[in-house]
N, C-alpha and C positions, 0 to 999 in steps of 0.2 A: 677789861677783856675777859672773856669767859674761858679761854684756853691757857693752861699753864705753859708758859714758855721759859721757865726758869729765871724769871726777872729780866729777860730781854725782850724790848719791844719788837713786834712783828711789823714790818713795813708792808703796805699794799703793793702788789705786783704791777699794778697800773695806776698811773697818776695824771690827773687833768691839770695842765697849767694854763691859766688864763692870762695872757699877755706876757710879752718878753722884754719888759723894762727892766730896771735894776732888780726888782724883787723877784720878778718871775724868772730871770736868769739865775739868780742866786739860788732859787727854789729848785729850778731844773737841774743845775749842776749837783746840788745836794742829792736829790732824788736819784740821779744817774750813779752817784758814788754808792747808793744803797741798792744798786741793781734793779731799780723799777723801770718799767716801761713808760715812756712819756707820750701823752697826747698834748700837744701845744696848740692853742688858738689865740690868734691876735688879728684884730681888725687891720692892722697895717700891713702892707705888702712887704716892707722891709723894716721890721721893727729893730729897735736899737741893740737888743742882745743877740740877734740872730747870727752875726759874724762870729762872736765870742763863742756861742754855743756850737757852731759848726767847727771852730777851731779846737775847743777843749772838751766838747761833749762826745763821748764814746758810748754807744748803746743803742737801744731799741727806741727810736724817736720817730714820731708821725707829727707832721705839723700842717695846719690849715691856716694859711695866711691870706689877708685881704680878700681878693676875688675868689680864692680857692675855697673859701668856707662853703660856697655852694655845692662842692663835690662830696660833702658829708651825706651819708644816706639819711633819707627822710626820717627813718625809724629811730636814728640816733640824735636828731636835731631836737633841741628844746624849743617848745613853743608855749605861748601863754594861752590859756583857754579862757574864752569869754563868757 
């Protein structure tokens, strides 16, 4: 890091979590404890970690699940250039 933070790591204010399986859920809960805003994307309509996140996760959480992925603004969607 180029900024001196007194030896303390500075956590990003926004984090993208890809998938809410075991690892995604653990990452999401840890990031919330660090006061990060989350953007969660999962191809499944009801990923396995969703219920736990809704029960335990408190904070700024935006999620795009299954069919909802199409609501992401085109400017933020990632695409492969040919």
